[in-house]
Backbone as ProteinMPNN parsed JSONL, in Angstrom:
{"seq_chain_A": "MKCQHCKEKEANRPRDLCWTCFEDREVRDLYPSEGEARRELAANRARPFGTPTLARPGSEAKIRVMIARAEANRSIFHPGDPTIETTPV", "coords_chain_A": {"N_chain_A": [[-63.387, -40.991, 10.607], [-65.359, -42.377, 13.15], [-67.797, -41.108, 15.488], [-66.848, -41.085, 18.849], [-68.687, -41.551, 20.816], [-71.49, -42.104, 19.957], [-70.87, -43.741, 17.855], [-71.85, -43.831, 15.295], [-72.253, -41.568, 13.532], [-70.173, -39.328, 11.571], [-67.198, -38.163, 13.1], [-66.814, -34.883, 13.683], [-66.322, -32.819, 15.342], [-64.582, -31.308, 18.15], [-62.884, -33.508, 20.483], [-63.346, -35.866, 19.244], [-66.058, -36.257, 18.597], [-69.394, -36.4, 17.172], [-71.496, -33.829, 15.713], [-74.042, -33.805, 16.995], [-73.661, -35.292, 19.393], [-71.644, -33.748, 20.546], [-73.004, -31.373, 21.085], [-74.618, -32.072, 23.207], [-74.368, -31.51, 26.491], [-73.964, -33.277, 28.687], [-72.99, -35.579, 27.441], [-70.71, -34.494, 26.203], [-69.203, -33.83, 28.472], [-68.369, -36.312, 29.279], [-66.177, -36.86, 27.786], [-63.439, -35.414, 28.198], [-61.564, -32.654, 26.89], [-58.201, -32.545, 25.613], [-56.81, -30.357, 26.672], [-58.434, -29.723, 28.886], [-58.092, -32.025, 30.398], [-55.366, -31.821, 30.986], [-55.396, -29.451, 32.527], [-56.987, -30.292, 34.684], [-55.377, -32.289, 35.768], [-53.159, -30.74, 36.508], [-54.397, -29.116, 38.393], [-55.023, -30.981, 40.349], [-52.482, -31.653, 41.236], [-51.748, -29.272, 42.306], [-53.288, -28.877, 44.521], [-53.552, -28.181, 48.005], [-51.775, -30.118, 50.409], [-53.307, -32.061, 52.637], [-53.408, -30.883, 55.931], [-52.187, -27.703, 57.162], [-48.757, -27.326, 58.185], [-47.096, -26.814, 61.323], [-44.471, -26.447, 61.458], [-41.452, -24.568, 61.376], [-40.251, -22.48, 58.701], [-37.605, -23.791, 56.777], [-36.772, -25.523, 58.741], [-35.843, -28.84, 59.887], [-38.059, -30.426, 60.326], [-40.006, -29.172, 58.725], [-38.896, -29.583, 56.203], [-39.099, -32.372, 56.027], [-41.897, -32.627, 55.949], [-42.407, -31.315, 53.528], [-41.108, -33.024, 51.751], [-42.674, -35.336, 52.038], [-45.097, -34.38, 50.998], [-44.333, -33.875, 48.343], [-43.685, -36.462, 47.485], [-46.194, -37.531, 47.463], [-47.228, -36.432, 45.232], [-48.31, -33.852, 45.449], [-48.806, -30.327, 46.032], [-45.968, -28.774, 47.423], [-46.185, -26.675, 49.061], [-48.4, -25.205, 51.402], [-51.141, -23.041, 51.798], [-51.644, -22.346, 54.431], [-49.343, -22.808, 55.832], [-46.687, -21.741, 58.019], [-44.844, -18.74, 57.287], [-41.802, -16.956, 56.542], [-42.381, -14.353, 57.12], [-44.521, -14.604, 58.902], [-43.564, -16.049, 61.012], [-42.425, -15.929, 64.301], [-39.355, -14.49, 65.488]], "CA_chain_A": [[-63.437, -41.554, 11.938], [-66.698, -42.32, 13.719], [-67.953, -40.469, 16.794], [-66.461, -42.04, 19.891], [-69.811, -41.807, 21.716], [-72.594, -42.826, 19.301], [-70.239, -44.679, 16.92], [-72.65, -43.889, 14.071], [-72.0, -40.44, 12.647], [-68.784, -38.92, 11.387], [-66.678, -37.261, 14.136], [-66.398, -33.636, 13.054], [-66.206, -31.84, 16.411], [-63.502, -31.66, 19.077], [-63.025, -34.689, 21.342], [-63.759, -36.951, 18.353], [-67.503, -36.433, 18.702], [-70.193, -35.825, 16.097], [-72.128, -32.568, 16.109], [-75.146, -34.079, 17.923], [-73.112, -35.682, 20.699], [-70.9, -32.619, 21.097], [-73.959, -30.375, 21.565], [-75.195, -32.56, 24.467], [-73.378, -31.198, 27.542], [-73.686, -34.475, 29.486], [-72.123, -36.441, 26.625], [-69.433, -33.796, 26.04], [-68.459, -33.924, 29.729], [-67.803, -37.669, 29.402], [-64.96, -36.904, 26.978], [-62.731, -34.143, 28.375], [-60.569, -32.328, 25.874], [-56.821, -32.716, 26.072], [-56.494, -29.201, 27.513], [-59.146, -29.875, 30.155], [-57.442, -33.113, 31.145], [-54.121, -31.276, 31.521], [-55.734, -28.511, 33.597], [-57.457, -31.062, 35.831], [-54.196, -32.93, 36.345], [-52.388, -29.691, 37.176], [-55.145, -28.679, 39.581], [-54.877, -32.013, 41.378], [-51.134, -31.555, 41.794], [-51.589, -28.001, 42.992], [-54.102, -28.817, 45.735], [-52.769, -28.289, 49.238], [-51.688, -31.474, 50.935], [-53.802, -32.214, 53.994], [-53.501, -29.696, 56.779], [-50.916, -26.98, 57.221], [-47.811, -27.73, 59.216], [-46.676, -25.747, 62.233], [-43.009, -26.409, 61.411], [-40.877, -23.309, 60.896], [-39.579, -22.545, 57.403], [-36.19, -24.147, 56.813], [-36.472, -26.507, 59.782], [-35.811, -30.219, 59.42], [-39.444, -30.911, 60.328], [-40.671, -28.608, 57.547], [-38.331, -30.271, 55.033], [-39.714, -33.708, 55.99], [-43.282, -32.442, 55.498], [-42.371, -30.979, 52.107], [-40.737, -34.252, 51.03], [-43.858, -36.198, 52.033], [-46.055, -33.803, 50.056], [-43.821, -34.089, 46.982], [-43.812, -37.894, 47.178], [-47.616, -37.791, 47.23], [-47.584, -35.65, 44.032], [-49.1, -32.688, 45.848], [-48.039, -29.106, 46.184], [-45.156, -28.829, 48.649], [-46.556, -25.515, 49.867], [-49.789, -25.095, 51.827], [-51.367, -21.634, 52.108], [-51.691, -22.145, 55.871], [-48.025, -23.023, 56.444], [-46.005, -20.5, 58.453], [-43.859, -18.182, 56.364], [-40.789, -16.18, 57.247], [-43.041, -13.137, 57.604], [-45.45, -14.893, 60.003], [-42.887, -16.805, 62.056], [-41.668, -15.066, 65.236], [-37.898, -14.716, 65.504]], "C_chain_A": [[-64.859, -41.354, 12.471], [-66.665, -41.655, 15.089], [-67.637, -41.488, 17.882], [-67.599, -42.319, 20.879], [-70.902, -42.636, 21.024], [-72.098, -43.899, 18.33], [-71.008, -44.829, 15.606], [-72.252, -42.809, 13.08], [-70.51, -40.141, 12.567], [-68.373, -37.95, 12.5], [-66.149, -36.01, 13.455], [-66.3, -32.498, 14.064], [-65.026, -32.222, 17.299], [-63.878, -32.878, 19.917], [-63.483, -35.914, 20.559], [-65.227, -37.3, 18.523], [-68.18, -35.891, 17.454], [-70.872, -34.57, 16.63], [-73.205, -32.804, 17.17], [-74.629, -34.423, 19.314], [-72.37, -34.522, 21.354], [-71.836, -31.57, 21.684], [-74.614, -30.79, 22.885], [-74.142, -32.424, 25.566], [-73.003, -32.439, 28.357], [-72.758, -35.429, 28.736], [-70.746, -35.798, 26.507], [-68.577, -33.907, 27.301], [-67.85, -35.308, 29.958], [-66.455, -37.789, 28.704], [-64.21, -35.58, 27.124], [-61.725, -33.917, 27.257], [-59.187, -32.501, 26.471], [-56.415, -31.584, 27.007], [-57.167, -29.291, 28.867], [-58.499, -30.947, 31.012], [-56.136, -32.621, 31.763], [-54.379, -30.316, 32.681], [-56.19, -29.244, 34.852], [-56.288, -31.739, 36.537], [-53.355, -31.913, 37.098], [-53.084, -29.228, 38.443], [-55.014, -29.701, 40.694], [-53.499, -31.961, 42.013], [-50.988, -30.302, 42.647], [-52.427, -27.904, 44.273], [-53.215, -28.916, 46.96], [-52.834, -29.707, 49.781], [-52.155, -31.475, 52.385], [-53.943, -30.9, 54.739], [-52.165, -28.974, 56.8], [-50.033, -27.52, 58.344], [-47.495, -26.53, 60.108], [-45.158, -25.576, 62.223], [-42.521, -25.097, 60.799], [-40.203, -23.495, 59.545], [-38.09, -22.854, 57.572], [-35.828, -25.184, 57.858], [-36.476, -27.911, 59.185], [-37.22, -30.796, 59.359], [-40.194, -30.423, 59.089], [-40.182, -29.299, 56.28], [-38.932, -31.665, 54.905], [-41.159, -33.626, 55.485], [-43.307, -32.176, 53.995], [-42.003, -32.192, 51.255], [-41.941, -35.179, 50.937], [-44.905, -35.686, 51.048], [-45.618, -34.056, 48.62], [-43.966, -35.551, 46.571], [-45.256, -38.285, 46.903], [-48.136, -37.023, 46.009], [-48.529, -34.504, 44.351], [-48.193, -31.477, 45.918], [-47.229, -29.185, 47.473], [-45.477, -27.673, 49.569], [-48.041, -25.554, 50.192], [-50.026, -23.639, 52.202], [-51.389, -21.338, 53.605], [-50.375, -22.388, 56.57], [-47.438, -21.696, 56.909], [-45.002, -20.048, 57.386], [-42.839, -17.404, 57.193], [-41.431, -14.937, 57.857], [-43.926, -13.403, 58.825], [-44.821, -15.643, 61.148], [-42.143, -15.851, 62.993], [-40.196, -15.445, 65.269], [-37.446, -15.202, 66.852]], "O_chain_A": [[-65.474, -40.307, 12.269], [-65.635, -41.642, 15.762], [-68.108, -42.624, 17.833], [-67.487, -43.232, 21.698], [-71.201, -43.748, 21.459], [-72.819, -44.849, 18.023], [-70.846, -45.818, 14.891], [-71.948, -43.1, 11.923], [-69.707, -40.623, 13.366], [-69.114, -37.018, 12.811], [-65.153, -36.064, 12.734], [-66.206, -31.334, 13.676], [-64.523, -33.342, 17.21], [-65.053, -33.224, 20.037], [-63.954, -36.889, 21.145], [-65.601, -38.471, 18.584], [-67.63, -35.038, 16.758], [-70.833, -34.282, 17.827], [-73.266, -32.064, 18.152], [-75.122, -33.888, 20.308], [-72.452, -34.33, 22.567], [-71.497, -30.937, 22.684], [-75.117, -29.933, 23.611], [-73.143, -33.142, 25.566], [-71.83, -32.626, 28.681], [-71.85, -36.014, 29.326], [-69.73, -36.468, 26.688], [-67.359, -34.061, 27.21], [-66.916, -35.453, 30.747], [-65.681, -38.703, 28.988], [-64.331, -34.709, 26.262], [-61.116, -34.857, 26.745], [-59.029, -32.592, 27.689], [-55.752, -31.817, 28.018], [-56.556, -28.975, 29.888], [-58.375, -30.784, 32.226], [-55.821, -32.946, 32.907], [-53.679, -30.353, 33.693], [-55.822, -28.861, 35.962], [-56.225, -31.756, 37.766], [-52.887, -32.188, 38.203], [-52.431, -28.974, 39.455], [-54.906, -29.331, 41.864], [-53.363, -32.202, 43.212], [-50.202, -30.272, 43.594], [-52.283, -26.943, 45.029], [-52.23, -29.655, 46.957], [-53.838, -30.401, 49.622], [-51.471, -30.947, 53.261], [-54.522, -29.937, 54.237], [-51.13, -29.564, 56.492], [-50.519, -28.095, 59.318], [-47.616, -25.379, 59.688], [-44.618, -24.687, 62.882], [-43.098, -24.587, 59.838], [-39.642, -24.557, 59.273], [-37.408, -22.253, 58.402], [-34.701, -25.679, 57.872], [-37.039, -28.142, 58.115], [-37.543, -31.563, 58.452], [-40.936, -31.188, 58.473], [-40.976, -29.571, 55.379], [-39.244, -32.102, 53.797], [-41.589, -34.46, 54.689], [-44.128, -32.741, 53.274], [-42.532, -32.363, 50.156], [-42.205, -35.748, 49.877], [-45.531, -36.477, 50.342], [-46.437, -34.411, 47.773], [-44.33, -35.843, 45.432], [-45.516, -39.258, 46.194], [-49.344, -36.97, 45.778], [-49.453, -34.228, 43.586], [-46.968, -31.592, 45.868], [-47.746, -29.614, 48.504], [-45.086, -27.682, 50.736], [-48.853, -25.902, 49.335], [-49.181, -23.046, 52.872], [-51.175, -20.195, 54.008], [-50.28, -22.197, 57.782], [-47.654, -20.657, 56.285], [-44.401, -20.863, 56.686], [-43.007, -17.226, 58.4], [-41.078, -14.517, 58.959], [-44.071, -12.536, 59.686], [-45.475, -15.86, 62.168], [-41.324, -15.053, 62.538], [-39.848, -16.613, 65.093], [-36.256, -15.446, 67.053]]}, "name": "protein", "num_of_chains": 1, "seq": "MKCQHCKEKEANRPRDLCWTCFEDREVRDLYPSEGEARRELAANRARPFGTPTLARPGSEAKIRVMIARAEANRSIFHPGDPTIETTPV"}
């Protein structure tokens, strides 16, 4: 198989690149490895969705916010959301 970047030399490095192309960081970054692509995808899903909500845990408003976050393929939890520990009784 030929290098997917230069299309000249034999691909003998990860990402189906030849040794020369693989050693060039700028070229290598153009072809993320399968593991890097998975990590990037997971990181995008794990990013907080917008701004934190003020809705109390378990409330209907909080459930609606969590549904909207899930439908947008984002984390349903935001680090700034109120928790049971931080919500006054």
